C-alpha positions as CSV (number, residue, x, y, z in Angstrom):
1,M,95.1,143.6,-48.9
2,S,93.3,142.6,-45.7
3,S,90.4,140.3,-45.7
4,Q,87.7,139.8,-43.2
5,G,85.7,136.9,-42.1
6,G,81.9,136.5,-42.3
7,N,81.5,138.3,-38.9
8,G,83.7,141.2,-40.0
9,T,86.7,140.2,-37.9
10,P,90.2,140.3,-39.5
11,T,91.3,137.0,-40.8
12,S,94.7,135.5,-39.5
13,G,96.4,137.0,-42.6
14,A,95.5,140.6,-41.3
15,R,96.5,139.8,-37.7
16,G,99.9,138.5,-39.0
17,P,101.6,142.0,-39.3
18,A,100.4,143.2,-36.0
19,R,101.6,140.1,-34.3
20,R,105.1,140.5,-35.9
21,R,105.1,144.3,-34.6
22,R,104.3,143.3,-31.1
23,R,107.0,140.7,-31.1
24,F,109.7,143.0,-32.6
25,G,108.5,145.6,-29.8
26,M,109.0,142.9,-27.0
27,F,112.4,142.0,-28.5
28,K,113.6,145.6,-28.6
29,L,112.5,146.1,-24.8
30,F,114.4,142.8,-24.1
31,I,117.5,144.2,-25.7
32,L,117.2,147.5,-23.9
33,L,116.8,145.7,-20.5
34,L,119.7,143.5,-21.4
35,V,121.9,146.6,-22.0
36,I,120.9,148.3,-18.8
37,Y,121.3,145.3,-16.6
38,G,124.5,144.3,-18.3
39,G,125.9,147.8,-17.8
40,L,125.1,148.1,-14.2
41,A,126.5,144.5,-13.6
42,L,129.8,145.7,-15.0
43,T,129.9,149.2,-13.5
44,S,127.8,149.1,-10.3
45,P,127.2,145.6,-9.2
46,W,126.2,147.1,-5.9
47,A,122.8,148.1,-7.6
48,F,121.7,144.5,-7.3
49,H,122.4,144.3,-3.5
50,I,121.2,147.6,-1.8
51,G,120.8,147.6,1.9
52,G,121.6,144.0,2.7
53,R,118.9,142.9,0.3
54,L,118.7,141.4,-3.2
55,T,117.4,144.2,-5.3
56,P,116.8,142.8,-8.8
57,L,114.4,145.7,-9.6
58,L,117.2,148.1,-8.9
59,N,115.5,150.1,-6.2
60,W,115.4,150.4,-2.3
61,T,112.9,152.0,0.0
62,G,113.7,153.0,3.5
63,V,111.9,154.6,6.4
64,G,113.1,156.4,9.5
65,K,112.7,159.2,11.9
66,L,114.6,162.2,11.1
67,V,115.7,164.1,14.2
68,A,116.6,167.7,13.9
69,K,117.0,170.9,15.9
70,S,113.4,171.8,15.0
71,G,111.9,168.4,15.9
72,S,111.5,164.8,14.7
73,Y,109.8,163.8,11.5
74,P,109.0,160.5,9.8
75,I,110.8,160.2,6.6
76,Y,110.4,157.8,3.6
77,I,113.2,157.5,0.9
78,W,113.0,155.7,-2.5
79,L,116.4,155.1,-4.2
80,M,117.6,153.7,-7.6
81,P,121.0,153.8,-9.3
82,S,121.9,157.0,-11.3
83,S,124.5,157.7,-13.8
84,H,125.0,161.2,-12.3
85,F,127.3,161.3,-9.2
86,S,130.2,163.3,-7.7
87,S,133.7,162.6,-9.1
88,L,135.5,163.6,-5.8
89,H,136.7,161.2,-3.1
90,L,135.0,161.4,0.4
91,D,136.4,160.0,3.5
92,G,139.4,158.7,1.4
93,L,136.9,156.6,-0.8
94,R,136.4,156.8,-4.5
95,P,132.9,157.2,-5.9
96,T,131.6,154.0,-7.4
97,G,128.1,155.1,-8.6
98,G,125.3,157.5,-8.0
99,V,121.9,157.2,-6.6
100,S,118.6,159.4,-7.3
101,G,115.0,159.0,-6.2
102,R,112.2,160.6,-4.3
103,G,111.0,161.0,-0.6
104,L,108.4,162.1,1.7
105,L,108.8,164.0,4.8
106,C,106.0,164.3,7.4
107,V,106.0,167.6,9.2
108,S,102.7,166.8,11.0
109,P,99.8,164.4,10.4
110,G,98.4,165.4,7.2
111,T,101.2,167.6,6.2
112,I,103.6,165.9,3.9
113,I,106.5,167.6,1.9
114,P,107.4,165.8,-1.3
115,L,111.3,165.4,-1.8
116,E,113.7,164.7,-4.5
117,V,117.1,162.8,-3.7
118,T,120.5,162.6,-5.3
119,G,123.7,161.3,-4.1
120,T,126.8,159.2,-4.4
121,I,128.0,155.8,-3.3
122,Y,131.7,155.6,-2.3
123,G,133.6,152.4,-1.9
124,G,130.7,150.1,-2.7
125,W,131.3,147.3,-5.2
126,R,129.5,143.9,-5.0
127,S,126.9,145.4,-2.4
128,T,126.5,148.6,-0.4
129,D,127.5,146.9,2.8
130,G,130.4,149.0,4.4
131,S,130.2,151.7,1.7
132,L,129.6,155.4,2.3
133,M,126.7,157.3,0.8
134,D,125.9,161.0,0.6
135,I,122.6,162.3,-0.4
136,R,121.0,165.7,-0.8
137,V,117.5,165.7,0.2
138,L,115.8,168.6,-1.9
139,E,112.3,170.0,-1.6
140,A,110.5,168.9,-4.7
141,N,108.8,171.2,-7.1
142,S,105.0,170.7,-8.0
143,A,104.0,170.6,-11.7
144,S,103.1,174.3,-11.6
145,Q,106.3,175.3,-9.7
146,R,108.3,173.4,-12.6
147,L,106.4,175.3,-15.1
148,F,107.2,178.7,-13.7
149,D,110.7,177.8,-12.9
150,V,110.6,178.2,-9.1
151,S,114.4,178.3,-8.2
152,H,114.5,178.4,-4.3
153,R,114.1,175.1,-2.8
154,G,114.9,173.9,0.7
155,Y,117.4,171.2,1.2
156,F,119.8,169.3,3.5
157,D,122.6,166.9,3.1
158,L,123.2,163.6,4.8
159,Y,126.0,161.2,5.1
160,G,126.3,157.7,6.5
161,Y,127.8,154.2,6.1
162,W,125.8,151.1,5.3
163,H,125.8,148.3,7.9
164,G,123.8,145.5,6.6
165,Q,120.1,146.7,6.3
166,Q,120.7,150.0,8.1
167,I,122.3,153.2,7.2
168,A,122.9,155.8,10.1
169,M,123.3,159.3,8.6
170,N,123.8,162.8,9.8
171,D,124.4,166.1,8.2
172,R,128.0,166.5,9.5
173,G,127.2,170.1,10.5
174,R,126.8,171.1,6.9
175,Y,124.7,174.1,5.8
176,S,121.0,173.6,4.9
177,S,118.6,175.7,3.1
178,K,115.2,176.8,4.5
179,F,112.0,175.1,3.0
180,R,109.4,177.3,1.4
181,S,107.1,176.5,4.3
182,G,109.6,177.9,6.8
183,L,111.0,174.6,7.9
184,T,114.7,174.5,8.5
185,V,116.4,171.1,9.1
186,E,119.6,171.6,11.1
187,H,121.8,169.1,13.0
188,A,120.1,166.4,11.3
189,S,120.3,162.6,11.8
190,V,118.4,159.5,10.7
191,T,118.8,155.8,10.7
192,L,117.1,154.3,7.6
193,E,116.0,150.8,7.5
194,W,114.2,148.8,4.6
195,G,110.5,149.8,4.8
196,S,107.3,150.5,2.7
197,K,105.5,153.6,2.0
198,S,102.6,152.5,4.1
199,E,104.7,152.1,7.2
200,F,105.8,155.7,6.6
201,E,102.1,156.7,6.4
202,A,101.3,154.9,9.6
203,A,104.1,156.7,11.3
204,C,103.0,160.0,9.9
205,A,99.4,159.4,11.0
206,N,100.7,158.7,14.7
207,A,103.3,161.5,14.6
208,K,102.7,164.5,17.1
209,S,101.3,167.6,15.8
210,R,103.7,170.6,15.9
211,A,103.4,174.2,15.2
212,T,104.8,175.5,11.9
213,P,107.3,178.5,11.9
214,N,104.3,180.9,11.1
215,D,102.1,179.4,14.0
216,G,104.3,181.0,16.6
217,N,104.0,184.4,15.1
218,D,100.2,184.0,14.7
219,S,99.9,183.1,18.4
220,A,101.9,186.1,19.5
221,K,99.7,188.4,17.3
222,S,96.6,186.7,18.9
223,N,97.9,187.3,22.5
224,Q,98.8,191.0,21.7
225,A,95.1,191.4,20.3
226,R,93.5,190.0,23.4
227,K,95.6,192.5,25.5
């Protein structure tokens, strides 16, 4: 039976169970983190040294300029280890772990496409240096699109080797799928370096405006109308 003091606040006896529950919750969280970090240390130690940096929080963010047939676009990528990855060898290297994350593609100032990223690390062990990484950069669905199961999403693939803090990637001429906006990313290449979202936003703000695929059609129709 709980008791209260003269001012209506619980006494120390009433606070005891709540304090014990908080401690038990913190203990369970500590055990969970210990299991996660211990498992990664045994199976994917590279996760603690991504992109030439110590990454104790198990994530890496990079920025770069994606160069494609249709133009150049500032891009931001956020990666973390994943348990899902390819089981196939690539360039003679065995897969040593997976990556997943999010990204942003700046089509023009004020027009940013959210991205999802999945991929595989090949040949990496103590760090990613010298390892091969392939990623699929996929157009992200909004909450409403996920609700209505919108299946078509644009994507492109990138492949490259880590060299210290940089990874130079290209699509190796692979097929890419057109984005819902009409954007097609073909013959793509990018060099990603450690960078923040704010750096990406600054690059996007300074990017040159470019016509979307529909703009050209609208201009043609406008010219015909004037004639």
